[in-house]
N, CA, C and O atoms as CSV, one atom per row, in Angstrom:
chain,resi,resn,atom,element,x,y,z
A,1,MET,N,N,40.246,-8.521,2.178
A,1,MET,CA,C,40.822,-7.352,2.831
A,1,MET,C,C,39.775,-6.727,3.756
A,1,MET,O,O,38.601,-6.615,3.403
A,2,ASP,N,N,40.208,-6.339,4.897
A,2,ASP,CA,C,39.337,-5.730,5.895
A,2,ASP,C,C,38.960,-4.308,5.458
A,2,ASP,O,O,39.793,-3.568,4.934
A,3,PHE,N,N,37.707,-3.945,5.680
A,3,PHE,CA,C,37.177,-2.635,5.283
A,3,PHE,C,C,37.932,-1.504,5.969
A,3,PHE,O,O,38.277,-0.511,5.329
A,4,PHE,N,N,38.189,-1.647,7.260
A,4,PHE,CA,C,38.884,-0.594,8.009
A,4,PHE,C,C,40.354,-0.511,7.628
A,4,PHE,O,O,40.941,0.570,7.670
A,5,ALA,N,N,40.954,-1.628,7.260
A,5,ALA,CA,C,42.348,-1.616,6.830
A,5,ALA,C,C,42.493,-0.836,5.524
A,5,ALA,O,O,43.499,-0.161,5.308
A,6,LEU,N,N,41.494,-0.929,4.664
A,6,LEU,CA,C,41.503,-0.171,3.408
A,6,LEU,C,C,41.541,1.329,3.689
A,6,LEU,O,O,42.287,2.065,3.043
A,7,PHE,N,N,40.731,1.785,4.659
A,7,PHE,CA,C,40.723,3.211,4.999
A,7,PHE,C,C,42.014,3.644,5.693
A,7,PHE,O,O,42.440,4.789,5.546
A,8,GLN,N,N,42.636,2.744,6.445
A,8,GLN,CA,C,43.899,3.100,7.080
A,8,GLN,C,C,45.006,3.248,6.042
A,8,GLN,O,O,45.876,4.107,6.181
A,9,GLN,N,N,44.977,2.425,5.014
A,9,GLN,CA,C,45.986,2.509,3.967
A,9,GLN,C,C,45.758,3.737,3.077
A,9,GLN,O,O,46.712,4.358,2.606
A,10,ASN,N,N,44.501,4.075,2.856
A,10,ASN,CA,C,44.158,5.217,2.001
A,10,ASN,C,C,43.493,6.286,2.853
A,10,ASN,O,O,42.289,6.519,2.743
A,11,TRP,N,N,44.274,6.929,3.696
A,11,TRP,CA,C,43.718,7.913,4.630
A,11,TRP,C,C,43.126,9.120,3.908
A,11,TRP,O,O,42.285,9.822,4.470
A,12,GLN,N,N,43.553,9.370,2.671
A,12,GLN,CA,C,43.004,10.493,1.912
A,12,GLN,C,C,41.516,10.262,1.619
A,12,GLN,O,O,40.718,11.197,1.684
A,13,ILE,N,N,41.150,9.031,1.301
A,13,ILE,CA,C,39.743,8.705,1.045
A,13,ILE,C,C,38.918,8.949,2.305
A,13,ILE,O,O,37.826,9.513,2.239
A,14,SER,N,N,39.441,8.526,3.445
A,14,SER,CA,C,38.748,8.736,4.718
A,14,SER,C,C,38.571,10.222,4.998
A,14,SER,O,O,37.519,10.647,5.476
A,15,LEU,N,N,39.585,11.000,4.704
A,15,LEU,CA,C,39.525,12.441,4.930
A,15,LEU,C,C,38.473,13.088,4.030
A,15,LEU,O,O,37.697,13.923,4.493
A,16,VAL,N,N,38.437,12.715,2.758
A,16,VAL,CA,C,37.467,13.284,1.825
A,16,VAL,C,C,36.044,12.895,2.232
A,16,VAL,O,O,35.150,13.741,2.209
A,17,ILE,N,N,35.822,11.658,2.595
A,17,ILE,CA,C,34.489,11.213,3.021
A,17,ILE,C,C,34.063,11.969,4.278
A,17,ILE,O,O,32.909,12.384,4.385
A,18,GLY,N,N,34.968,12.150,5.221
A,18,GLY,CA,C,34.652,12.902,6.435
A,18,GLY,C,C,34.303,14.348,6.136
A,18,GLY,O,O,33.365,14.894,6.719
A,19,ILE,N,N,35.048,14.975,5.234
A,19,ILE,CA,C,34.771,16.369,4.866
A,19,ILE,C,C,33.419,16.483,4.184
A,19,ILE,O,O,32.675,17.427,4.451
A,20,VAL,N,N,33.084,15.538,3.306
A,20,VAL,CA,C,31.785,15.556,2.627
A,20,VAL,C,C,30.646,15.400,3.622
A,20,VAL,O,O,29.636,16.095,3.514
A,21,ILE,N,N,30.788,14.507,4.584
A,21,ILE,CA,C,29.745,14.294,5.588
A,21,ILE,C,C,29.559,15.542,6.444
A,21,ILE,O,O,28.429,15.974,6.670
A,22,ILE,N,N,30.635,16.115,6.913
A,22,ILE,CA,C,30.548,17.325,7.746
A,22,ILE,C,C,30.001,18.490,6.926
A,22,ILE,O,O,29.178,19.259,7.424
A,23,GLY,N,N,30.442,18.632,5.681
A,23,GLY,CA,C,29.951,19.705,4.819
A,23,GLY,C,C,28.459,19.595,4.547
A,23,GLY,O,O,27.748,20.600,4.574
A,24,SER,N,N,27.978,18.381,4.286
A,24,SER,CA,C,26.540,18.214,4.035
A,24,SER,C,C,25.732,18.482,5.305
A,24,SER,O,O,24.623,19.012,5.230
A,25,PHE,N,N,26.268,18.129,6.446
A,25,PHE,CA,C,25.593,18.404,7.717
A,25,PHE,C,C,25.467,19.912,7.936
A,25,PHE,O,O,24.401,20.400,8.310
A,26,ILE,N,N,26.550,20.644,7.705
A,26,ILE,CA,C,26.524,22.108,7.869
A,26,ILE,C,C,25.577,22.739,6.856
A,26,ILE,O,O,24.822,23.646,7.204
A,27,PHE,N,N,25.604,22.276,5.610
A,27,PHE,CA,C,24.709,22.802,4.577
A,27,PHE,C,C,23.242,22.601,4.952
A,27,PHE,O,O,22.432,23.514,4.792
A,28,ASN,N,N,22.895,21.413,5.449
A,28,ASN,CA,C,21.503,21.141,5.836
A,28,ASN,C,C,21.050,21.999,7.004
A,28,ASN,O,O,19.910,22.464,7.020
A,29,ILE,N,N,21.914,22.218,7.974
A,29,ILE,CA,C,21.556,23.088,9.102
A,29,ILE,C,C,21.333,24.513,8.608
A,29,ILE,O,O,20.379,25.169,9.025
A,30,HIS,N,N,22.200,24.998,7.727
A,30,HIS,CA,C,22.050,26.349,7.168
A,30,HIS,C,C,20.747,26.465,6.370
A,30,HIS,O,O,20.037,27.464,6.484
A,31,ARG,N,N,20.433,25.447,5.568
A,31,ARG,CA,C,19.206,25.458,4.763
A,31,ARG,C,C,17.964,25.457,5.649
A,31,ARG,O,O,16.999,26.162,5.357
A,32,MET,N,N,17.976,24.687,6.712
A,32,MET,CA,C,16.836,24.646,7.629
A,32,MET,C,C,16.651,25.987,8.332
A,32,MET,O,O,15.519,26.441,8.500
A,33,GLN,N,N,17.737,26.623,8.743
A,33,GLN,CA,C,17.647,27.932,9.389
A,33,GLN,C,C,17.126,28.989,8.420
A,33,GLN,O,O,16.327,29.841,8.809
A,34,LYS,N,N,17.564,28.944,7.170
A,34,LYS,CA,C,17.100,29.903,6.168
A,34,LYS,C,C,15.614,29.707,5.889
A,34,LYS,O,O,14.873,30.685,5.789
A,35,THR,N,N,15.168,28.458,5.762
A,35,THR,CA,C,13.751,28.164,5.537
A,35,THR,C,C,12.906,28.646,6.706
A,35,THR,O,O,11.834,29.218,6.508
A,36,LYS,N,N,13.383,28.420,7.914
A,36,LYS,CA,C,12.647,28.864,9.102
A,36,LYS,C,C,12.545,30.381,9.137
A,36,LYS,O,O,11.489,30.915,9.475
A,37,ALA,N,N,13.620,31.089,8.796
A,37,ALA,CA,C,13.598,32.559,8.780
A,37,ALA,C,C,12.626,33.076,7.719
A,37,ALA,O,O,11.889,34.029,7.973
A,38,LEU,N,N,12.615,32.458,6.530
A,38,LEU,CA,C,11.678,32.870,5.483
A,38,LEU,C,C,10.232,32.633,5.911
A,38,LEU,O,O,9.359,33.458,5.643
A,39,ASN,N,N,9.984,31.513,6.570
A,39,ASN,CA,C,8.631,31.221,7.045
A,39,ASN,C,C,8.194,32.198,8.134
A,39,ASN,O,O,7.042,32.631,8.144
A,40,LEU,N,N,9.096,32.549,9.047
A,40,LEU,CA,C,8.756,33.516,10.092
A,40,LEU,C,C,8.459,34.882,9.492
A,40,LEU,O,O,7.567,35.591,9.959
A,41,ASP,N,N,9.207,35.252,8.454
A,41,ASP,CA,C,8.960,36.513,7.759
A,41,ASP,C,C,7.585,36.484,7.076
A,41,ASP,O,O,6.834,37.456,7.151
A,42,PHE,N,N,7.263,35.375,6.414
A,42,PHE,CA,C,5.960,35.242,5.750
A,42,PHE,C,C,4.830,35.305,6.773
A,42,PHE,O,O,3.822,35.975,6.549
A,43,LEU,N,N,4.999,34.605,7.903
A,43,LEU,CA,C,3.963,34.603,8.945
A,43,LEU,C,C,3.830,35.967,9.616
A,43,LEU,O,O,2.750,36.314,10.096
A,44,ALA,N,N,4.904,36.742,9.655
A,44,ALA,CA,C,4.806,38.103,10.205
A,44,ALA,C,C,3.975,38.988,9.274
A,44,ALA,O,O,3.215,39.838,9.737
A,45,ARG,N,N,4.123,38.787,7.957
A,45,ARG,CA,C,3.343,39.558,6.990
A,45,ARG,C,C,1.913,39.039,6.858
A,45,ARG,O,O,1.002,39.802,6.537
A,46,HIS,N,N,1.714,37.738,7.106
A,46,HIS,CA,C,0.391,37.111,6.991
A,46,HIS,C,C,0.111,36.289,8.252
A,46,HIS,O,O,0.209,35.063,8.217
A,47,PRO,N,N,-0.236,36.942,9.362
A,47,PRO,CA,C,-0.444,36.189,10.609
A,47,PRO,C,C,-1.651,35.244,10.530
A,47,PRO,O,O,-1.761,34.321,11.338
A,48,ASP,N,N,-2.537,35.458,9.585
A,48,ASP,CA,C,-3.715,34.607,9.436
A,48,ASP,C,C,-3.535,33.560,8.337
A,48,ASP,O,O,-4.523,33.043,7.815
A,49,ALA,N,N,-2.288,33.239,7.977
A,49,ALA,CA,C,-2.003,32.295,6.895
A,49,ALA,C,C,-2.558,30.908,7.210
A,49,ALA,O,O,-2.616,30.486,8.365
A,50,ALA,N,N,-2.961,30.219,6.155
A,50,ALA,CA,C,-3.456,28.848,6.289
A,50,ALA,C,C,-2.302,27.878,6.052
A,50,ALA,O,O,-1.315,28.212,5.396
A,51,LYS,N,N,-2.443,26.670,6.599
A,51,LYS,CA,C,-1.471,25.602,6.390
A,51,LYS,C,C,-2.090,24.584,5.440
A,51,LYS,O,O,-3.244,24.189,5.603
A,52,ILE,N,N,-1.316,24.166,4.453
A,52,ILE,CA,C,-1.757,23.115,3.553
A,52,ILE,C,C,-0.719,22.006,3.601
A,52,ILE,O,O,0.444,22.215,3.256
A,53,TYR,N,N,-1.152,20.807,4.038
A,53,TYR,CA,C,-0.276,19.651,4.107
A,53,TYR,C,C,-0.328,18.894,2.784
A,53,TYR,O,O,-1.403,18.713,2.211
A,54,LEU,N,N,0.828,18.453,2.300
A,54,LEU,CA,C,0.924,17.715,1.050
A,54,LEU,C,C,0.965,16.217,1.343
A,54,LEU,O,O,1.643,15.778,2.272
A,55,SER,N,N,0.237,15.438,0.545
A,55,SER,CA,C,0.221,13.998,0.773
A,55,SER,C,C,1.488,13.364,0.207
A,55,SER,O,O,2.026,13.798,-0.813
A,56,ALA,N,N,1.943,12.330,0.898
A,56,ALA,CA,C,3.107,11.564,0.461
A,56,ALA,C,C,3.017,10.186,1.090
A,56,ALA,O,O,2.664,10.052,2.262
A,57,LYS,N,N,3.336,9.168,0.311
A,57,LYS,CA,C,3.347,7.792,0.801
A,57,LYS,C,C,4.611,7.125,0.293
A,57,LYS,O,O,5.074,7.411,-0.812
A,58,ALA,N,N,5.167,6.235,1.105
A,58,ALA,CA,C,6.374,5.528,0.681
A,58,ALA,C,C,6.408,4.142,1.304
A,58,ALA,O,O,6.860,3.977,2.437
A,59,LEU,N,N,5.937,3.160,0.578
A,59,LEU,CA,C,6.101,1.762,0.968
A,59,LEU,C,C,6.830,1.077,-0.183
A,59,LEU,O,O,8.002,1.360,-0.430
A,60,ILE,N,N,6.159,0.197,-0.872
A,60,ILE,CA,C,6.772,-0.413,-2.052
A,60,ILE,C,C,6.798,0.615,-3.177
A,60,ILE,O,O,7.809,0.789,-3.857
A,61,ALA,N,N,5.669,1.291,-3.358
A,61,ALA,CA,C,5.589,2.387,-4.332
A,61,ALA,C,C,5.574,3.697,-3.550
A,61,ALA,O,O,4.946,3.796,-2.496
A,62,SER,N,N,6.265,4.689,-4.072
A,62,SER,CA,C,6.253,5.994,-3.409
A,62,SER,C,C,5.475,6.971,-4.276
A,62,SER,O,O,5.575,6.952,-5.503
A,63,GLU,N,N,4.704,7.818,-3.622
A,63,GLU,CA,C,3.950,8.839,-4.339
A,63,GLU,C,C,3.936,10.107,-3.518
A,63,GLU,O,O,3.937,10.074,-2.288
A,64,ALA,N,N,3.922,11.234,-4.225
A,64,ALA,CA,C,3.971,12.515,-3.534
A,64,ALA,C,C,3.359,13.611,-4.391
A,64,ALA,O,O,3.424,13.582,-5.620
A,65,VAL,N,N,2.765,14.579,-3.704
A,65,VAL,CA,C,2.288,15.801,-4.334
A,65,VAL,C,C,3.293,16.886,-3.970
A,65,VAL,O,O,3.619,17.073,-2.798
A,66,ASN,N,N,3.777,17.595,-4.973
A,66,ASN,CA,C,4.732,18.686,-4.748
A,66,ASN,C,C,4.160,19.971,-5.313
A,66,ASN,O,O,3.510,19.966,-6.358
A,67,VAL,N,N,4.403,21.067,-4.620
A,67,VAL,CA,C,3.930,22.376,-5.078
A,67,VAL,C,C,5.107,23.104,-5.719
A,67,VAL,O,O,6.182,23.207,-5.128
A,68,GLN,N,N,4.892,23.610,-6.940
A,68,GLN,CA,C,5.934,24.314,-7.678
A,68,GLN,C,C,5.888,25.814,-7.433
A,68,GLN,O,O,6.926,26.456,-7.276
A,69,SER,N,N,4.670,26.377,-7.401
A,69,SER,CA,C,4.552,27.813,-7.169
A,69,SER,C,C,3.200,28.134,-6.559
A,69,SER,O,O,2.235,27.384,-6.708
A,70,VAL,N,N,3.151,29.259,-5.873
A,70,VAL,CA,C,1.921,29.790,-5.298
A,70,VAL,C,C,1.799,31.222,-5.786
A,70,VAL,O,O,2.650,32.059,-5.481
A,71,ASN,N,N,0.754,31.509,-6.535
A,71,ASN,CA,C,0.528,32.835,-7.111
A,71,ASN,C,C,1.752,33.347,-7.872
A,71,ASN,O,O,2.082,34.531,-7.809
A,72,GLY,N,N,2.418,32.445,-8.589
A,72,GLY,CA,C,3.571,32.807,-9.402
A,72,GLY,C,C,4.884,32.923,-8.659
A,72,GLY,O,O,5.915,33.182,-9.279
A,73,GLY,N,N,4.879,32.739,-7.350
A,73,GLY,CA,C,6.109,32.842,-6.558
A,73,GLY,C,C,6.467,31.512,-5.907
A,73,GLY,O,O,5.738,30.527,-6.022
A,74,ALA,N,N,7.584,31.507,-5.234
A,74,ALA,CA,C,8.043,30.297,-4.549
A,74,ALA,C,C,7.145,30.002,-3.347
A,74,ALA,O,O,6.743,30.929,-2.644
A,75,PRO,N,N,6.824,28.733,-3.097
A,75,PRO,CA,C,5.991,28.386,-1.948
A,75,PRO,C,C,6.776,28.489,-0.638
A,75,PRO,O,O,7.997,28.334,-0.616
A,76,GLN,N,N,6.055,28.752,0.446
A,76,GLN,CA,C,6.652,28.819,1.790
A,76,GLN,C,C,6.534,27.436,2.425
A,76,GLN,O,O,5.606,27.178,3.191
A,77,ILE,N,N,7.471,26.555,2.107
A,77,ILE,CA,C,7.452,25.164,2.548
A,77,ILE,C,C,7.791,25.083,4.035
A,77,ILE,O,O,8.659,25.803,4.528
A,78,PHE,N,N,7.081,24.181,4.748
A,78,PHE,CA,C,7.428,23.896,6.137
A,78,PHE,C,C,7.433,22.389,6.346
A,78,PHE,O,O,6.811,21.638,5.594
A,79,TYR,N,N,8.147,21.961,7.386
A,79,TYR,CA,C,8.228,20.559,7.775
A,79,TYR,C,C,7.787,20.487,9.221
A,79,TYR,O,O,8.351,21.156,10.086
A,80,GLU,N,N,6.772,19.668,9.483
A,80,GLU,CA,C,6.210,19.601,10.825
A,80,GLU,C,C,5.835,18.163,11.158
A,80,GLU,O,O,4.971,17.573,10.509
A,81,LYS,N,N,6.483,17.607,12.161
A,81,LYS,CA,C,6.182,16.262,12.639
A,81,LYS,C,C,6.209,15.228,11.515
A,81,LYS,O,O,5.318,14.384,11.416
A,82,GLY,N,N,7.227,15.299,10.680
A,82,GLY,CA,C,7.373,14.337,9.594
A,82,GLY,C,C,6.489,14.589,8.387
A,82,GLY,O,O,6.476,13.781,7.458
A,83,LYS,N,N,5.754,15.680,8.378
A,83,LYS,CA,C,4.891,16.008,7.245
A,83,LYS,C,C,5.396,17.282,6.583
A,83,LYS,O,O,5.974,18.159,7.225
A,84,THR,N,N,5.159,17.353,5.283
A,84,THR,CA,C,5.546,18.533,4.515
A,84,THR,C,C,4.298,19.305,4.124
A,84,THR,O,O,3.252,18.721,3.840
A,85,GLY,N,N,4.422,20.606,4.114
A,85,GLY,CA,C,3.301,21.448,3.710
A,85,GLY,C,C,3.801,22.816,3.309
A,85,GLY,O,O,5.005,23.050,3.200
A,86,PHE,N,N,2.853,23.721,3.091
A,86,PHE,CA,C,3.223,25.089,2.773
A,86,PHE,C,C,2.191,26.049,3.335
A,86,PHE,O,O,1.016,25.717,3.498
A,87,TYR,N,N,2.672,27.252,3.626
A,87,TYR,CA,C,1.803,28.321,4.106
A,87,TYR,C,C,1.236,29.060,2.909
A,87,TYR,O,O,1.880,29.173,1.866
A,88,ILE,N,N,0.009,29.565,3.076
A,88,ILE,CA,C,-0.621,30.315,1.999
A,88,ILE,C,C,-1.481,31.417,2.601
A,88,ILE,O,O,-2.130,31.221,3.629
A,89,ALA,N,N,-1.479,32.567,1.958
A,89,ALA,CA,C,-2.319,33.670,2.422
A,89,ALA,C,C,-3.781,33.302,2.186
A,89,ALA,O,O,-4.097,32.644,1.195
A,90,PRO,N,N,-4.680,33.717,3.084
A,90,PRO,CA,C,-6.092,33.357,2.917
A,90,PRO,C,C,-6.708,33.991,1.669
A,90,PRO,O,O,-6.243,35.019,1.178
A,91,GLY,N,N,-7.757,33.354,1.176
A,91,GLY,CA,C,-8.429,33.823,-0.034
A,91,GLY,C,C,-8.146,32.875,-1.187
A,91,GLY,O,O,-7.671,31.757,-0.987
A,92,LYS,N,N,-8.443,33.336,-2.393
A,92,LYS,CA,C,-8.199,32.528,-3.587
A,92,LYS,C,C,-6.737,32.635,-3.995
A,92,LYS,O,O,-6.143,33.713,-3.979
A,93,SER,N,N,-6.180,31.495,-4.359
A,93,SER,CA,C,-4.783,31.439,-4.784
A,93,SER,C,C,-4.641,30.454,-5.932
A,93,SER,O,O,-5.362,29.460,-6.006
A,94,ALA,N,N,-3.714,30.738,-6.817
A,94,ALA,CA,C,-3.384,29.839,-7.920
A,94,ALA,C,C,-2.101,29.095,-7.551
A,94,ALA,O,O,-1.077,29.709,-7.254
A,95,VAL,N,N,-2.174,27.769,-7.573
A,95,VAL,CA,C,-1.010,26.946,-7.257
A,95,VAL,C,C,-0.686,26.051,-8.449
A,95,VAL,O,O,-1.576,25.649,-9.198
A,96,GLU,N,N,0.586,25.748,-8.610
A,96,GLU,CA,C,1.032,24.811,-9.630
A,96,GLU,C,C,1.545,23.579,-8.912
A,96,GLU,O,O,2.430,23.671,-8.061
A,97,LEU,N,N,0.982,22.411,-9.260
A,97,LEU,CA,C,1.245,21.167,-8.554
A,97,LEU,C,C,1.781,20.101,-9.500
A,97,LEU,O,O,1.546,20.145,-10.708
A,98,ILE,N,N,2.498,19.152,-8.934
A,98,ILE,CA,C,2.964,17.974,-9.668
A,98,ILE,C,C,2.720,16.757,-8.776
A,98,ILE,O,O,3.048,16.771,-7.590
A,99,TYR,N,N,2.147,15.714,-9.355
A,99,TYR,CA,C,2.000,14.432,-8.663
A,99,TYR,C,C,2.969,13.454,-9.316
A,99,TYR,O,O,3.009,13.338,-10.541
A,100,THR,N,N,3.752,12.749,-8.495
A,100,THR,CA,C,4.713,11.780,-8.994
A,100,THR,C,C,4.553,10.472,-8.231
A,100,THR,O,O,4.407,10.463,-7.009
A,101,ARG,N,N,4.585,9.361,-8.978
A,101,ARG,CA,C,4.484,8.036,-8.378
A,101,ARG,C,C,5.571,7.155,-8.970
A,101,ARG,O,O,5.722,7.084,-10.189
A,102,SER,N,N,6.332,6.482,-8.107
A,102,SER,CA,C,7.374,5.555,-8.539
A,102,SER,C,C,7.110,4.194,-7.929
A,102,SER,O,O,6.765,4.078,-6.753
A,103,ARG,N,N,7.277,3.164,-8.750
A,103,ARG,CA,C,7.092,1.792,-8.274
A,103,ARG,C,C,8.156,0.905,-8.909
A,103,ARG,O,O,8.713,1.248,-9.952
A,104,PRO,N,N,8.437,-0.228,-8.284
A,104,PRO,CA,C,9.407,-1.149,-8.886
A,104,PRO,C,C,8.863,-1.690,-10.205
A,104,PRO,O,O,7.678,-2.006,-10.314
A,105,GLY,N,N,9.722,-1.791,-11.188
A,105,GLY,CA,C,9.314,-2.292,-12.491
A,105,GLY,C,C,9.683,-3.743,-12.681
A,105,GLY,O,O,10.414,-4.314,-11.872
A,106,VAL,N,N,9.185,-4.341,-13.741
A,106,VAL,CA,C,9.505,-5.728,-14.065
A,106,VAL,C,C,10.774,-5.775,-14.908
A,106,VAL,O,O,11.716,-6.494,-14.575
A,107,LEU,N,N,10.803,-5.020,-15.987
A,107,LEU,CA,C,11.963,-5.022,-16.862
A,107,LEU,C,C,12.952,-3.910,-16.527
A,107,LEU,O,O,14.140,-4.014,-16.835
A,108,TYR,N,N,12.464,-2.859,-15.904
A,108,TYR,CA,C,13.315,-1.721,-15.562
A,108,TYR,C,C,13.413,-1.611,-14.050
A,108,TYR,O,O,12.650,-2.245,-13.320
A,109,ARG,N,N,14.340,-0.818,-13.593
A,109,ARG,CA,C,14.534,-0.692,-12.155
A,109,ARG,C,C,13.351,-0.025,-11.471
A,109,ARG,O,O,12.847,-0.542,-10.474
A,110,ASN,N,N,12.906,1.100,-11.980
A,110,ASN,CA,C,11.757,1.817,-11.421
A,110,ASN,C,C,10.913,2.364,-12.555
A,110,ASN,O,O,11.425,2.729,-13.613
A,111,VAL,N,N,9.620,2.414,-12.320
A,111,VAL,CA,C,8.696,3.025,-13.260
A,111,VAL,C,C,8.133,4.257,-12.568
A,111,VAL,O,O,7.565,4.165,-11.480
A,112,THR,N,N,8.296,5.409,-13.209
A,112,THR,CA,C,7.839,6.664,-12.619
A,112,THR,C,C,6.766,7.284,-13.501
A,112,THR,O,O,6.923,7.406,-14.716
A,113,GLU,N,N,5.668,7.673,-12.853
A,113,GLU,CA,C,4.570,8.352,-13.542
A,113,GLU,C,C,4.449,9.746,-12.939
A,113,GLU,O,O,4.651,9.934,-11.739
A,114,SER,N,N,4.116,10.722,-13.784
A,114,SER,CA,C,3.976,12.091,-13.311
A,114,SER,C,C,2.867,12.789,-14.081
A,114,SER,O,O,2.631,12.497,-15.254
A,115,THR,N,N,2.188,13.717,-13.410
A,115,THR,CA,C,1.138,14.481,-14.071
A,115,THR,C,C,1.702,15.650,-14.861
A,115,THR,O,O,1.011,16.207,-15.713
A,116,GLY,N,N,2.923,16.023,-14.597
A,116,GLY,CA,C,3.430,17.275,-15.142
A,116,GLY,C,C,2.865,18.410,-14.293
A,116,GLY,O,O,2.164,18.158,-13.313
A,117,VAL,N,N,3.155,19.622,-14.648
A,117,VAL,CA,C,2.683,20.767,-13.865
A,117,VAL,C,C,1.197,20.998,-14.163
A,117,VAL,O,O,0.797,21.143,-15.319
A,118,VAL,N,N,0.396,21.030,-13.104
A,118,VAL,CA,C,-1.046,21.256,-13.215
A,118,VAL,C,C,-1.387,22.503,-12.410
A,118,VAL,O,O,-0.989,22.628,-11.252
A,119,LYS,N,N,-2.123,23.420,-13.023
A,119,LYS,CA,C,-2.540,24.635,-12.324
A,119,LYS,C,C,-3.896,24.388,-11.677
A,119,LYS,O,O,-4.805,23.843,-12.302
A,120,LYS,N,N,-4.021,24.796,-10.413
A,120,LYS,CA,C,-5.261,24.612,-9.666
A,120,LYS,C,C,-5.523,25.876,-8.854
A,120,LYS,O,O,-4.598,26.468,-8.300
A,121,GLU,N,N,-6.769,26.279,-8.789
A,121,GLU,CA,C,-7.144,27.425,-7.962
A,121,GLU,C,C,-7.788,26.895,-6.689
A,121,GLU,O,O,-8.709,26.079,-6.737
A,122,ILE,N,N,-7.290,27.370,-5.548
A,122,ILE,CA,C,-7.830,26.940,-4.263
A,122,ILE,C,C,-8.229,28.168,-3.458
A,122,ILE,O,O,-7.731,29.272,-3.680
A,123,GLU,N,N,-9.136,27.946,-2.524
A,123,GLU,CA,C,-9.572,29.027,-1.640
A,123,GLU,C,C,-9.426,28.562,-0.206
A,123,GLU,O,O,-9.859,27.469,0.157
A,124,THR,N,N,-8.804,29.418,0.613
A,124,THR,CA,C,-8.560,29.078,2.009
A,124,THR,C,C,-9.131,30.144,2.929
A,124,THR,O,O,-9.266,31.311,2.562
A,125,GLU,N,N,-9.460,29.704,4.136
A,125,GLU,CA,C,-9.954,30.596,5.187
A,125,GLU,C,C,-8.775,31.027,6.054
A,125,GLU,O,O,-7.770,30.319,6.107
A,126,PRO,N,N,-8.868,32.156,6.729
A,126,PRO,CA,C,-7.787,32.598,7.622
A,126,PRO,C,C,-7.520,31.568,8.724
A,126,PRO,O,O,-8.444,31.128,9.407
A,127,GLY,N,N,-6.266,31.194,8.890
A,127,GLY,CA,C,-5.859,30.257,9.933
A,127,GLY,C,C,-6.307,28.835,9.699
A,127,GLY,O,O,-6.241,28.018,10.618
A,128,GLY,N,N,-6.756,28.509,8.511
A,128,GLY,CA,C,-7.275,27.175,8.220
A,128,GLY,C,C,-6.185,26.124,8.068
A,128,GLY,O,O,-5.004,26.436,7.920
A,129,CYS,N,N,-6.624,24.863,8.110
A,129,CYS,CA,C,-5.743,23.719,7.942
A,129,CYS,C,C,-6.344,22.851,6.837
A,129,CYS,O,O,-7.520,22.492,6.894
A,130,TYR,N,N,-5.532,22.515,5.830
A,130,TYR,CA,C,-6.038,21.792,4.665
A,130,TYR,C,C,-5.082,20.676,4.266
A,130,TYR,O,O,-3.908,20.674,4.638
A,131,LYS,N,N,-5.619,19.719,3.492
A,131,LYS,CA,C,-4.832,18.629,2.922
A,131,LYS,C,C,-4.943,18.703,1.406
A,131,LYS,O,O,-6.020,18.931,0.856
A,132,LEU,N,N,-3.817,18.507,0.746
A,132,LEU,CA,C,-3.777,18.491,-0.706
A,132,LEU,C,C,-3.219,17.146,-1.136
A,132,LEU,O,O,-2.091,16.795,-0.791
A,133,GLY,N,N,-4.011,16.394,-1.890
A,133,GLY,CA,C,-3.607,15.062,-2.306
A,133,GLY,C,C,-3.919,14.806,-3.763
A,133,GLY,O,O,-4.201,15.730,-4.526
A,134,TYR,N,N,-3.863,13.529,-4.144
A,134,TYR,CA,C,-4.143,13.139,-5.518
A,134,TYR,C,C,-4.922,11.835,-5.500
A,134,TYR,O,O,-4.540,10.884,-4.818
A,135,ASP,N,N,-6.023,11.794,-6.258
A,135,ASP,CA,C,-6.843,10.594,-6.405
A,135,ASP,C,C,-6.454,9.929,-7.719
A,135,ASP,O,O,-6.739,10.455,-8.794
A,136,ARG,N,N,-5.798,8.760,-7.630
A,136,ARG,CA,C,-5.322,8.084,-8.840
A,136,ARG,C,C,-6.467,7.561,-9.696
A,136,ARG,O,O,-6.348,7.544,-10.921
A,137,LYS,N,N,-7.569,7.136,-9.091
A,137,LYS,CA,C,-8.700,6.628,-9.866
A,137,LYS,C,C,-9.349,7.732,-10.685
A,137,LYS,O,O,-9.668,7.541,-11.859
A,138,GLU,N,N,-9.541,8.891,-10.059
A,138,GLU,CA,C,-10.160,10.032,-10.746
A,138,GLU,C,C,-9.142,10.836,-11.557
A,138,GLU,O,O,-9.510,11.664,-12.390
A,139,LYS,N,N,-7.860,10.579,-11.300
A,139,LYS,CA,C,-6.767,11.334,-11.926
A,139,LYS,C,C,-6.959,12.839,-11.746
A,139,LYS,O,O,-6.909,13.624,-12.693
A,140,ALA,N,N,-7.181,13.198,-10.478
A,140,ALA,CA,C,-7.403,14.605,-10.143
A,140,ALA,C,C,-6.848,14.895,-8.742
A,140,ALA,O,O,-6.776,14.013,-7.885
A,141,PHE,N,N,-6.462,16.150,-8.541
A,141,PHE,CA,C,-5.992,16.567,-7.235
A,141,PHE,C,C,-7.188,16.755,-6.314
A,141,PHE,O,O,-8.261,17.173,-6.748
A,142,THR,N,N,-6.989,16.439,-5.033
A,142,THR,CA,C,-8.037,16.602,-4.034
A,142,THR,C,C,-7.609,17.687,-3.056
A,142,THR,O,O,-6.424,17.843,-2.759
A,143,PHE,N,N,-8.577,18.424,-2.568
A,143,PHE,CA,C,-8.302,19.500,-1.629
A,143,PHE,C,C,-9.426,19.528,-0.608
A,143,PHE,O,O,-10.599,19.603,-0.976
A,144,GLY,N,N,-9.075,19.466,0.681
A,144,GLY,CA,C,-10.091,19.490,1.714
A,144,GLY,C,C,-9.526,19.917,3.048
A,144,GLY,O,O,-8.317,20.088,3.206
A,145,SER,N,N,-10.405,20.084,3.988
A,145,SER,CA,C,-10.040,20.497,5.333
A,145,SER,C,C,-9.317,19.361,6.061
A,145,SER,O,O,-9.524,18.191,5.740
A,146,CYS,N,N,-8.485,19.694,7.022
A,146,CYS,CA,C,-7.799,18.671,7.823
A,146,CYS,C,C,-8.783,17.849,8.635
A,146,CYS,O,O,-8.509,16.692,8.951
A,147,ALA,N,N,-9.928,18.431,8.979
A,147,ALA,CA,C,-10.931,17.732,9.777
A,147,ALA,C,C,-11.629,16.631,8.984
A,147,ALA,O,O,-12.178,15.704,9.578
A,148,GLU,N,N,-11.617,16.716,7.655
A,148,GLU,CA,C,-12.311,15.724,6.820
A,148,GLU,C,C,-11.564,14.425,6.753
A,148,GLU,O,O,-12.012,13.488,6.093
């Protein structure tokens, strides 16, 4: 049976799939606008905020550093040129981080490793640019300047 003939016979399925696609598109645009407004508000209150980029890799195995909270509150996440990061007020800050790594398994579909929530104290300069990553050999989070 032809794929398109199936949708012509069951036009209700086509309608539901179309509504879901359009709805998810509208939801994503709304979410991006809300995130941008929150970031502009944060930057208005902290014009000297630093940027911290989070490391992420995705080839055969995917790994990522995610930030759960900054000083007990929600992080100000931004997306810039395919990279994810967050804004932070200058000075000392307490962040809660999670490192997750997934790879194809032999007996199972995927094997996922995670550090769980780890608390780390970082210090940033006004207007600074930093990278936050994870060293698997040392089993520790890394933090450094973008220039390094």
